[in-house]
C-alpha positions in Angstrom: 47.6 -4.0 -6.6 47.1 -6.0 -3.4 44.6 -5.1 -0.8 46.8 -4.2 2.2 44.0 -3.5 4.6 44.3 -5.7 7.8 41.6 -8.1 8.6 41.9 -8.9 12.3 39.7 -9.5 15.4 39.2 -5.7 15.6 37.2 -5.8 12.4 34.6 -8.1 13.9 31.7 -6.3 15.6 28.8 -7.5 17.6 25.8 -5.1 17.5 23.3 -4.9 20.3 19.6 -5.2 19.4 18.9 -1.5 18.9 22.1 -0.9 16.9 21.2 -3.7 14.5 17.7 -2.5 14.0 18.8 1.1 13.4 21.6 0.1 11.0 19.4 -2.3 9.1 15.8 -1.1 9.6 14.7 -2.6 6.3 15.2 -6.1 7.7 12.5 -5.4 10.3 10.0 -3.0 8.8 10.5 -3.2 5.0 11.1 0.1 3.2 11.3 3.4 5.0 9.5 6.0 2.9 7.9 9.3 4.0 4.3 8.2 4.5 3.2 8.7 0.9 2.8 4.9 0.4 0.6 2.7 2.5 3.5 0.2 3.1 6.0 2.9 4.3 7.7 2.3 7.5 5.8 4.7 9.7 2.6 2.7 9.1 4.5 -0.6 9.8 5.5 0.9 13.2 1.9 1.6 14.0 0.8 -1.8 12.7 3.3 -3.6 15.0 1.8 -2.0 18.0 -1.8 -2.6 16.8 -1.1 -6.2 16.1 -0.4 -6.7 19.9 -3.7 -5.0 20.7 -5.5 -7.2 18.2 -4.0 -10.3 19.7 -5.3 -9.2 23.1 -8.8 -8.9 21.6 -8.6 -12.2 19.9 -7.7 -13.8 23.2 -10.9 -12.3 24.7 -9.4 -9.3 26.5 -10.2 -5.7 25.5 -12.9 -4.7 23.0 -11.7 -1.1 22.5 -8.5 0.3 21.0 -7.8 4.0 21.1 -5.4 5.6 18.6 -4.3 9.2 18.5 -2.0 10.7 15.8 -1.3 14.4 16.1 1.8 16.2 15.0 3.4 12.8 14.3 3.0 11.8 18.0 1.4 8.3 17.9 -0.5 7.0 21.0 -2.1 3.6 21.1 -4.1 2.3 24.1 -5.8 -1.1 24.5 -7.8 -2.5 27.4 -6.3 -6.0 27.3 -4.6 -7.9 30.0 -1.6 -5.6 30.2 2.0 -6.7 29.9 3.1 -8.5 33.1 4.6 -5.7 35.1 8.0 -7.3 35.8 8.6 -7.8 32.1 7.5 -4.4 30.6 11.1 -3.3 29.9 12.2 -6.7 28.6 9.2 -7.1 26.2 10.0 -3.8 24.4 13.8 -4.0 24.5 15.0 -7.6 24.5 15.0 -9.6 21.3 13.1 -12.9 21.3 11.2 -11.9 24.4 7.4 -12.0 24.4 4.3 -13.9 25.4 3.6 -15.3 21.9 6.2 -18.0 22.3 3.7 -19.6 24.7 0.9 -21.0 22.5 -1.3 -21.3 25.6 -1.4 -17.5 25.8 -1.6 -16.7 22.0 -3.0 -19.5 19.9 -3.4 -17.9 16.5 -1.3 -14.8 16.8 0.1 -12.5 14.2 3.4 -11.5 15.9 5.4 -14.6 16.7 9.0 -13.6 16.6 9.2 -11.0 19.4 10.6 -8.3 17.1 7.9 -5.9 16.3 7.7 -3.7 19.4 11.4 -3.7 19.8 11.7 -2.3 16.2 9.3 0.5 17.0 11.3 1.3 20.1 14.6 1.4 18.3 13.3 3.5 15.4 11.6 6.1 17.6 13.2 9.2 19.1 10.8 8.8 22.0 9.1 5.6 23.1 6.9 5.3 26.2 5.3 2.1 27.3 2.8 1.8 30.2 1.1 -1.4 31.5 -1.8 -1.4 33.9 -3.0 -4.5 35.7 -4.0 -5.7 39.1 -4.4 -2.1 40.3 -0.8 -1.4 39.6 1.1 0.4 36.9 4.5 0.2 35.3 6.0 2.8 32.9 9.3 3.1 31.0 10.7 5.7 28.7 13.2 5.1 25.9 15.0 7.4 23.4 16.3 5.8 20.2 16.0 2.4 22.0 18.0 3.5 25.1 16.3 3.2 28.4 16.1 6.7 30.0 13.5 6.3 32.7 12.5 3.1 34.6 10.5 4.1 37.7 9.3 1.4 40.0 5.8 -0.2 39.9 3.2 2.1 41.5 -0.4 1.8 42.7 -3.0 2.8 40.1 -6.7 3.0 39.6 -6.4 3.1 35.8 -8.2 0.4 33.8 -6.1 -2.6 32.8 -4.3 -2.6 29.5 -1.3 -1.3 27.6 -0.5 2.2 26.4 2.3 3.0 23.9 3.4 6.4 22.8 6.1 6.9 20.1 7.6 9.5 17.8 9.3 8.0 14.6 12.9 9.1 14.4 13.2 11.9 11.8 16.8 10.9 11.0 15.5 7.6 9.7 12.0 8.6 8.4 12.9 11.9 6.7 10.2 14.5 6.0 7.5 11.9 7.0 3.8 12.6 7.4 1.1 10.3 8.5 -1.8 10.3 6.0 -4.9 9.4 7.9 -6.5 7.9 4.9 -4.0 5.1 5.0 -4.4 4.7 8.8 -8.2 4.5 8.4 -7.8 1.8 5.8 -5.6 -0.2 8.2 -8.1 0.2 11.0 -11.0 -0.8 8.8 -9.2 -4.0 7.9 -8.8 -4.8 11.6 -12.5 -4.2 12.4 -13.7 -6.1 9.4 -11.7 -9.1 10.6 -12.7 -8.8 14.3 -16.5 -8.4 14.8 -17.2 -6.8 18.2 -14.0 -4.8 18.1 -14.1 -1.0 18.2 -11.1 1.1 17.1 -11.1 4.9 17.7 -8.8 7.2 15.6 -8.7 10.7 16.9 -12.1 10.2 18.4 -13.8 8.7 15.3 -15.1 5.2 15.9 -14.7 2.2 13.5 -16.7 -1.0 13.9 -18.0 -3.7 11.6 -21.0 -6.0 12.0 -20.7 -8.0 8.7 -16.9 -8.7 8.4 -15.6 -9.1 4.9 -18.9 -8.3 3.4 -18.5 -4.8 4.9 -15.0 -4.6 3.4 -16.3 -5.2 -0.2 -19.2 -2.9 0.4 -16.9 -0.1 1.6 -14.3 -0.6 -1.2 -16.9 -0.9 -4.0 -19.9 0.9 -5.2 -23.2 -1.0 -5.0 -24.3 0.2 -8.4 -21.1 -1.4 -10.0 -21.7 -4.8 -8.5 -23.1 -7.5 -10.8 -25.0 -9.3 -8.0 -25.2 -9.0 -4.1 -22.0 -9.9 -2.3 -21.7 -13.6 -1.5 -20.6 -14.0 2.1 -19.7 -17.5 3.5 -17.7 -18.4 6.6 -16.7 -21.2 9.0 -14.7 -21.4 12.1 -11.3 -20.6 10.6 -12.2 -19.1 7.2 -14.3 -16.3 5.8 -14.9 -15.4 2.2 -16.8 -12.6 0.4 -17.0 -12.2 -3.3 -18.8 -10.6 -6.2 -18.1 -9.5 -9.8 -17.9 -5.9 -11.1 -19.9 -4.7 -14.0 -17.2 -2.4 -15.3 -13.8 -3.4 -13.8 -11.6 -5.5 -16.1 -9.1 -7.2 -13.9 -9.1 -9.3 -10.7 -9.2 -7.8 -7.2 -8.2 -9.7 -4.1 -8.0 -8.8 -0.4 -6.4 -11.5 1.7 -5.7 -11.9 5.4 -4.1 -14.4 7.8 -4.8 -14.2 11.5 -5.9 -10.6 11.0 -2.8 -9.7 9.0 -3.4 -8.0 5.6 -1.3 -10.1 3.2 -1.0 -7.5 0.4 1.2 -9.9 -1.6 -1.1 -12.8 -1.2 0.5 -16.2 -0.6 -0.6 -19.9 -0.4 -4.1 -19.0 0.8 -4.8 -16.5 -2.0 -3.5 -19.0 -4.6 -5.7 -21.7 -3.2 -8.7 -19.4 -3.3 -8.2 -18.6 -6.9 -7.8 -22.3 -7.7 -10.8 -23.3 -5.6 -13.0 -20.7 -7.2 -12.3 -21.9 -10.7 -12.7 -25.6 -9.7 -16.1 -24.9 -7.9 -17.5 -22.9 -10.8 -16.5 -25.4 -13.4 -18.0 -28.3 -11.4 -21.2 -26.3 -10.6 -22.0 -25.6 -14.2 -20.4 -28.7 -15.7 -18.3 -26.6 -18.1 -14.6 -26.3 -18.6 -14.6 -22.5 -18.6 -11.2 -20.7 -19.0 -9.9 -19.7 -15.5 -9.3 -16.1 -16.7 -13.0 -15.9 -17.9 -14.2 -17.1 -14.5 -12.0 -14.7 -12.5 -12.3 -11.7 -14.8 -13.8 -8.7 -12.9 -13.9 -10.5 -9.6 -13.8 -8.5 -6.4 -13.1 -10.7 -3.4 -11.8 -11.1 0.1 -10.6 -14.1 2.1 -9.5 -14.5 5.7 -8.1 -17.6 7.3 -6.7 -18.5 10.7 -3.5 -20.6 10.9 -1.6 -22.1 13.8 1.9 -20.4 13.9 1.8 -19.0 10.4 5.0 -18.7 8.4 5.4 -15.4 6.4 8.0 -14.7 3.8 9.2 -11.5 5.5 9.1 -9.7 8.8 6.4 -7.4 7.5 4.2 -10.4 7.0 2.7 -9.4 3.6 2.9 -12.9 2.0 1.9 -16.2 3.6 4.3 -19.0 3.1 2.6 -21.6 5.2 1.3 -24.7 3.5 -0.4 -26.3 6.6 -3.3 -25.0 8.8 -1.8 -26.7 11.8 -3.4 -28.5 14.8 -4.1 -31.7 12.8 -6.0 -29.9 10.1 -5.5 -30.4 6.3 -3.2 -28.3 4.2 -4.1 -24.7 3.5 -4.8 -25.5 -0.2 -7.0 -28.5 0.6 -8.9 -26.7 3.4 -9.8 -23.7 1.2 -10.6 -25.7 -1.9 -12.8 -28.1 0.1 -14.6 -25.1 1.8 -15.4 -23.5 -1.5 -16.4 -26.8 -3.2 -19.0 -27.2 -0.4 -20.1 -23.8 0.8 -19.9 -21.8 -2.4 -21.5 -24.6 -4.4 -24.3 -24.8 -1.8 -24.8 -21.1 -2.0 -25.1 -21.1 -5.8 -27.6 -23.9 -5.7 -29.7 -22.0 -3.2 -29.4 -18.7 -5.1 -29.9 -19.6 -8.8 -30.3 -16.0 -9.9 -26.7 -15.3 -8.6 -25.5 -18.4 -10.4 -27.1 -17.2 -13.6 -25.5 -13.8 -13.3 -22.1 -15.4 -12.8 -22.5 -17.6 -15.8 -23.6 -14.7 -18.0 -20.5 -12.8 -16.9 -18.3 -15.8 -17.8 -19.9 -16.2 -21.2 -19.5 -12.4 -21.9 -15.9 -12.5 -20.8 -15.3 -15.5 -23.1 -16.8 -13.6 -26.0 -14.8 -10.5 -25.3 -11.6 -12.5 -25.0 -12.1 -14.2 -28.3 -13.0 -10.9 -30.0 -9.8 -9.3 -28.6 -7.6 -12.3 -29.2 -6.4 -11.2 -32.6 -5.9 -7.6 -31.5 -4.1 -8.7 -28.3 -1.7 -10.9 -30.3 -0.8 -8.1 -32.6 -0.6 -5.6 -29.7 1.8 -7.9 -27.9 4.0 -8.3 -31.0 4.1 -4.5 -31.4 4.9 -4.0 -27.7 7.7 -6.5 -27.9 9.1 -5.0 -31.1 8.8 -1.5 -29.7 10.6 -2.4 -26.5 13.5 -3.6 -28.5 13.8 -0.9 -31.1 12.8 2.4 -29.5 13.4 4.4 -26.4 9.8 4.8 -25.0 10.8 2.6 -22.1 14.1 3.1 -20.4 13.7 0.1 -18.1 15.4 -0.6 -14.7 17.2 -3.8 -13.7 15.1 -4.8 -10.8 11.3 -5.1 -10.8 8.5 -5.6 -8.2 8.3 -9.4 -8.6 12.1 -9.5 -7.8 11.5 -7.4 -4.7 8.5 -9.3 -3.2 10.9 -11.0 -0.8 12.8 -7.9 0.0 10.5 -4.9 0.8 13.4 -2.7 1.6 13.5 -1.5 -2.0 10.9 -0.2 -4.4 10.7 -0.2 -8.2 9.3 2.9 -9.8 8.1 3.8 -13.3 8.1 7.5 -14.1 5.6 8.4 -16.9 6.7 11.7 -18.5 6.2 13.7 -21.7 8.8 15.3 -23.9 12.4 14.5 -24.7 13.9 17.1 -22.3 11.9 16.0 -19.3 12.4 12.2 -19.9 16.1 12.9 -20.6 16.6 14.7 -17.3 15.0 11.8 -15.3 16.7 9.1 -17.3 20.2 10.6 -16.7 19.6 11.1 -13.0 17.6 8.0 -12.1 18.8 4.9 -10.2 19.1 2.4 -13.1 18.5 -0.5 -10.7 15.0 0.4 -9.5 13.8 3.4 -11.5 12.4 3.2 -15.1 11.2 6.0 -17.4 8.3 5.7 -19.9 8.2 8.6 -22.4 4.9 9.7 -23.8 4.7 11.1 -27.3 2.5 14.2 -26.9 -0.8 14.1 -25.0 -2.3 10.7 -24.5 -5.8 9.9 -25.9 -8.8 10.8 -23.8 -10.1 7.2 -23.0 -13.3 8.4 -21.3 -16.1 6.0 -22.1 -14.0 3.8 -24.3 -13.8 0.0 -24.2 -10.8 -2.1 -23.4 -10.2 -2.6 -27.1 -8.7 0.9 -27.3 -5.9 -0.2 -24.9 -4.6 -2.6 -27.6 -5.3 -0.4 -30.6 -3.7 2.8 -29.2 0.1 2.5 -29.3 0.8 4.6 -26.2 -1.7 2.7 -24.0 -0.6 -0.7 -25.4 3.0 0.0 -24.6 2.2 1.4 -21.2 0.1 -1.6 -20.3 2.9 -3.9 -21.6 5.5 -2.0 -19.6 3.4 -2.4 -16.4 2.5 -6.0 -17.2 -1.1 -5.6 -16.0 -3.1 -7.0 -18.9 -5.2 -9.4 -16.8 -4.1 -9.1 -13.2 -2.0 -6.9 -10.9 -0.2 -10.0 -9.6 2.7 -9.5 -12.0 2.8 -5.7 -11.8 6.4 -4.8 -12.6 6.6 -1.5 -10.6 5.3 -0.8 -7.1 5.2 3.0 -7.8 3.7 4.4 -10.9 4.6 8.1 -10.9 3.1 10.7 -13.2 5.9 13.3 -13.8 4.6 16.2 -15.8 5.2 20.0 -15.8 3.4 22.2 -13.3 1.5 24.1 -16.0 -1.8 23.8 -17.9 -0.5 21.2 -20.4 1.1 19.2 -17.6 -2.1 19.2 -15.6 -4.1 18.1 -18.7 -1.7 15.2 -19.2 -2.2 14.1 -15.6 -5.9 14.2 -16.1 -5.7 12.0 -19.2 -3.4 9.5 -17.6 -5.5 9.2 -14.4 -8.6 8.9 -16.6 -6.9 5.9 -18.4 -6.1 4.2 -15.0 -9.6 4.9 -13.6 -11.2 3.6 -16.8 -9.3 0.4 -17.2 -7.2 -0.3 -14.1 -8.9 1.4 -11.0 -7.4 -1.2 -8.7 -4.0 0.4 -9.3 -5.3 3.5 -7.6 -7.3 1.5 -5.0 -4.2 -0.3 -3.9 -2.0 2.8 -3.7 0.3 2.4 -6.7 -0.3 5.7 -8.5 1.5 9.0 -7.6 2.2 12.5 -8.7 5.8 13.6 -8.6 6.5 16.9 -6.9 9.4 18.9 -8.2 10.5 22.3 -6.9 9.0 25.4 -8.4 11.9 27.6 -7.3 15.7 27.5 -6.8 16.9 30.2 -4.4 20.6 30.5 -3.8 23.6 32.7 -3.0 27.3 32.0 -3.2 27.3 29.5 -0.3 23.9 27.8 -0.2 21.0 26.6 -2.3 17.4 26.0 -1.4 14.8 24.2 -3.6 11.3 25.4 -2.8 8.1 23.5 -3.6 5.7 26.3 -2.8 5.5 30.0 -2.1 5.9 29.6 1.7 9.1 27.6 1.3 10.4 30.3 -1.1 9.7 33.0 1.5 11.4 31.0 4.3 14.5 30.4 2.1 14.9 34.1 1.4 15.2 34.8 5.1 18.3 32.5 5.2 20.0 34.1 2.2 22.9 36.5 2.7 23.0 39.3 0.2 21.1 39.4 -3.0 19.5 36.0 -3.9 19.4 34.4 -7.3 15.9 33.1 -7.9 15.1 30.6 -10.7 11.5 29.6 -11.5 11.3 26.1 -13.0 8.6 26.2 -15.6 9.1 22.6 -16.8 10.9 19.4 -15.8 13.3 19.8 -18.7 14.7 23.0 -17.2 16.0 21.1 -14.2 19.5 19.7 -14.9 20.2 16.0 -14.4 22.7 16.9 -11.7 19.9 18.7 -9.8 17.1 16.2 -10.7 18.8 13.4 -8.9 18.0 15.1 -5.6 14.3 15.2 -6.4 13.9 11.5 -7.3 16.4 10.1 -4.8 16.1 9.5 -1.0 14.2 12.8 -0.6 11.7 12.2 -3.4 8.3 13.8 -2.8 5.3 11.8 -4.0 1.7 12.7 -3.7 -0.6 9.6 -3.7 -3.6 9.6 -5.9 -6.5 8.4 -3.7 -10.1 7.6 -4.5 -12.6 9.4 -2.3 -14.7 6.8 -0.5 -17.9 8.7 -1.3 -17.3 9.0 -5.0 -17.8 6.2 -7.6 -15.4 5.5 -10.5 -18.2 6.6 -12.9 -18.6 9.9 -11.1 -14.9 10.5 -11.2 -14.6 9.8 -14.9 -17.6 12.0 -15.6 -16.1 14.8 -13.5 -12.8 14.4 -15.3 -13.9 14.3 -18.9 -17.6 15.3 -18.8 -19.0 18.7 -19.6 -18.1 20.3 -16.3 -14.9 22.3 -17.0 -15.5 24.9 -14.3 -15.7 22.2 -11.6 -12.7 20.2 -12.7 -10.1 22.2 -10.7 -12.1 21.9 -7.4 -12.7 18.2 -8.2 -9.0 17.3 -8.6 -8.1 18.8 -5.3 -11.0 17.7 -3.2 -12.2 14.4 -4.6 -9.0 12.8 -5.7 -7.0 14.1 -2.7 -3.9 14.8 -4.8 -2.2 17.2 -2.5 -0.9 19.6 -5.0 0.3 22.3 -2.6 2.3 24.1 -5.2 -0.8 24.2 -7.4 -2.8 25.6 -4.6 -0.2 28.4 -4.1 -0.2 29.2 -7.8 -3.7 28.8 -9.0 -3.6 31.7 -11.3 -0.5 30.5 -13.1 -0.9 26.8 -13.0 -4.5 25.5 -12.9 -6.5 28.1 -14.8 
């Protein structure tokens, strides 16, 4: 049958700037999300505004940035030079307009394409910008990118600088909520990279005196560090590194021009290469690269002229050149480490000895595990071909690294009925299901050997592809999907214990979540409400006409696939598992699986910050 649809000039449309951003937001800010993940769109909106403030600070204008986030109204105020008053409206509403095209004004800037602030404007139900300079002030108000108020310039006694206030559009960012833990992490990264900068969040001040050394100190526990943090820097580069006593895999924090490159890039690859080269040459030994880098905790920051990133959200550096007549990124970083790190090790022989002992121990463990690992890989490969433990998806995280509009998710569930419901209702492109067989082993206090010897852990590790490093992690979201009862809570504990014990960086980097599913279905003949807690149930009853039908879902398997698709689709509710900054991994594990059963309930809610609202509302029936 022929396609009879006409294709004429009328089919060709030209979108204005805001229409294009609103129709294709993923092109500008990556994925949307609801705020449960640190790379969700609402945090990118905030970051785009903050990047401009940081660029002002870098150019020597404005040492304080004030942020307020209350009831999803975001306010950001800097004390920089202020946007030139005659260009305030253009800068926030005309594409390819901004000061960063002039390298005289912004030499090593983050935002170079004039898109960021416009995206925030277009994706906000309300956007207000105000610039103060030369004892004058200019203000403009937009709704959904449309200019609604454009009063003339007026006299002002306010301090110079720029103020932006916005409310993310709820039709695009559905059911969103800012989690201040993620905002604090973003702010800390800014102050680590900019000594002398003070950032205030809802009145709390953040400042750093020791740069990346403070970053590693804050993200790690001193008792877990093998030796004091090595901190070396030069004009355009800063490096901090140490090794963990207990962590198995590699951990990297990388930055370019103040931008957190969560997916690494040319600079991070060069750092890993340069570290291996320097260590080998220092000790005169051809150590395996994996043994040198095992358990490393590190951070690197470089400054590049007009950096090239692989996406608008700037999470991976693509630049190969430093610019301004300097050597390549790779040569610059490797030469820096060959000189500065080598010099440090010569001046601090006790640190060098600790590193060498760590490498030798890693080599010994690798050889001891080599046979077990080989057999484990063969079992995992065979299992993936011949059983249904893993119902994989078609697209994985490595495929998505150039397109952050999508996520890949692995649901870890227990029982045939629960895994069956998720499998039948999932998106086969980006959602996979891993089915546990009964309760997983309690791995508290065990060595990495158990990961290969235990079939469940071996297959889970293989499914995630995280044996040595997170660089090839196959899923961005690892979601524990268990029943809201005693057994389900116990399985969560055992799984989180496994990740804490062997792969804590998965939690540190925000990959682990708990799936929320409704406790109740309330409906009449015309409408249906799914309620996640008692309050929602009470609210839904007020909207029901006549006698309601109330169903209490006791397990995931009781939810039909037709219904389940709503709970793992666009409106999925995920609670991130977060590490409390005041609690060490060892303390977490001890609380989880030590002899402290009465404290465990309180610990889960307070220290891991898993926001189990439904559990709070049903303590008697769920947690005890």
